[in-house]
C-alpha positions as CSV (number, residue, x, y, z in Angstrom):
1,M,25.3,-27.6,38.2
2,G,26.3,-24.2,39.4
3,E,24.2,-22.7,42.2
4,H,22.0,-25.9,42.4
5,D,24.4,-27.2,45.1
6,R,22.7,-24.8,47.5
7,T,19.5,-26.9,47.6
8,T,18.5,-27.9,51.1
9,F,17.2,-31.4,51.8
10,P,15.8,-32.8,55.0
11,Q,18.2,-35.1,56.8
12,E,15.9,-38.1,56.2
13,I,16.2,-37.5,52.4
14,L,19.9,-37.3,52.6
15,D,20.0,-40.6,54.6
16,E,17.6,-42.4,52.2
17,W,19.6,-41.4,49.1
18,S,23.1,-41.7,50.7
19,G,25.5,-44.4,49.4
20,L,24.0,-44.4,45.9
21,G,26.8,-42.2,44.4
22,L,24.3,-39.7,43.2
23,D,24.6,-35.9,43.1
24,L,21.2,-35.0,44.6
25,P,21.1,-31.3,43.6
26,A,22.1,-32.3,40.0
27,L,19.6,-35.1,39.9
28,F,16.8,-33.0,41.3
29,S,17.1,-30.0,39.0
30,A,15.9,-28.9,35.6
31,G,19.2,-29.9,34.0
32,H,20.6,-27.8,31.2
33,L,17.3,-26.1,30.6
34,G,17.2,-25.0,34.2
35,E,20.8,-23.7,33.9
36,R,19.9,-21.6,30.9
37,M,16.9,-20.2,32.6
38,D,18.7,-19.7,35.9
39,L,16.2,-21.8,37.8
40,R,17.2,-22.5,41.5
41,I,15.8,-25.1,43.7
42,L,16.1,-23.9,47.3
43,Y,14.4,-26.6,49.3
44,A,13.3,-30.1,48.4
45,S,11.3,-32.7,50.3
46,P,8.3,-34.9,49.4
47,E,6.1,-32.5,51.3
48,E,7.3,-29.3,49.7
49,V,9.7,-28.1,47.0
50,T,10.6,-24.4,46.6
51,G,12.5,-22.7,43.8
52,T,13.0,-19.4,42.1
53,L,13.4,-18.2,38.5
54,P,14.4,-14.7,37.4
55,V,12.0,-12.9,35.0
56,E,14.8,-11.3,33.1
57,G,15.9,-13.6,30.3
58,N,12.7,-15.6,30.5
59,T,10.3,-13.2,28.8
60,Q,8.2,-13.2,25.7
61,P,8.3,-10.5,23.0
62,Y,6.0,-8.1,25.0
63,G,8.5,-8.1,27.9
64,L,6.4,-10.2,30.2
65,L,7.4,-13.4,31.9
66,H,6.9,-16.2,29.4
67,G,4.1,-18.6,30.4
68,G,6.4,-21.5,29.4
69,A,8.9,-20.3,31.9
70,S,6.3,-20.7,34.7
71,A,5.5,-24.1,33.3
72,V,9.2,-25.1,33.4
73,L,9.4,-24.0,37.1
74,A,6.2,-25.8,38.0
75,E,7.1,-29.0,36.2
76,T,10.6,-29.0,37.7
77,L,9.3,-28.5,41.3
78,G,6.5,-31.0,41.0
79,S,8.8,-33.6,39.4
80,V,11.4,-33.2,42.2
81,G,8.6,-33.7,44.8
82,A,7.3,-36.8,43.0
83,M,10.9,-38.3,42.7
84,L,11.5,-37.7,46.4
85,H,8.1,-39.3,47.2
86,G,8.9,-42.3,45.0
87,G,12.3,-42.8,46.5
88,P,15.5,-44.1,45.0
89,G,13.8,-47.0,43.2
90,K,11.3,-44.9,41.3
91,L,11.5,-42.5,38.3
92,A,8.9,-39.7,38.0
93,V,7.6,-39.0,34.5
94,G,5.3,-36.1,33.9
95,V,2.1,-37.1,32.2
96,D,-0.1,-34.0,32.7
97,L,0.7,-30.3,33.3
98,N,-1.9,-27.6,33.7
99,C,-1.0,-23.9,34.2
100,T,-3.3,-21.0,34.8
101,H,-1.5,-17.6,34.4
102,H,-3.1,-14.9,36.6
103,R,-1.0,-11.8,36.1
104,G,1.9,-10.6,34.0
105,V,5.3,-9.9,35.5
106,R,8.0,-7.7,33.9
107,S,10.9,-7.9,36.3
108,G,12.2,-9.5,39.5
109,L,12.2,-13.0,40.8
110,I,9.3,-15.4,40.9
111,T,9.1,-18.1,43.5
112,G,7.3,-21.4,43.2
113,T,6.2,-23.7,46.0
114,A,5.0,-27.2,45.1
115,T,3.0,-29.3,47.5
116,P,1.4,-32.7,47.1
117,V,-2.2,-33.1,46.2
118,H,-2.0,-36.9,45.8
119,R,0.9,-39.3,46.6
120,G,0.3,-42.8,45.6
121,R,2.3,-45.9,44.6
122,S,2.0,-45.3,40.8
123,T,1.2,-41.6,40.5
124,A,1.9,-38.3,42.3
125,T,0.2,-35.0,41.8
126,Y,1.7,-31.7,43.0
127,E,0.2,-28.2,42.9
128,T,2.6,-25.3,42.4
129,V,1.8,-21.8,43.4
130,I,4.0,-19.2,41.7
131,T,4.2,-15.7,43.2
132,D,6.0,-12.5,42.4
133,E,8.3,-10.6,44.8
134,D,5.2,-8.9,46.4
135,G,3.7,-12.3,47.1
136,K,1.0,-11.9,44.4
137,R,0.0,-15.1,42.7
138,V,1.3,-15.2,39.1
139,C,0.4,-18.8,38.2
140,S,-1.3,-21.8,39.6
141,A,-0.1,-25.2,38.2
142,R,-0.8,-28.8,38.7
143,L,1.5,-31.6,37.6
144,T,0.8,-35.4,37.6
145,C,3.7,-37.8,37.4
146,L,3.7,-41.5,36.7
147,L,6.0,-43.3,39.1
148,R,7.9,-46.0,37.3
149,E,10.5,-48.5,38.5
150,M,14.0,-47.3,38.0
151,P,15.7,-49.1,35.1
152,Q,18.4,-51.5,36.2
153,D,21.1,-49.7,34.1
154,A,20.2,-46.2,35.4
């Protein structure tokens, strides 16, 4: 999946998921949507997931970053965190996403950092703070995922 192979994972995550024949950067990405939006996941662990998204190509008609682009970044980062928390036997399914947009951005790169608010056996909630290149908060988001058992045929 292009540049997604540059995602850094802690060694304990690599050890836990090794031997399963999975491409972790591809599994923990936004898939084809992320490719089209040029979303990059830089670091991924159950405690923190960080990623970037360019403003260019992800704007609405007024030339500002599209709110849906921030939502895609937040849902991707939170989902990755929830999947890593759940481990190889669990599948994370988003059930609630809330985004508050604080300021408009016209250019550059936004960075999102997702951290856990709650990590349980059946649900995980992550807060994502999205900032612009000057470190100003662009969006605050919260994602709750249901953690389900991985299907046998997956």
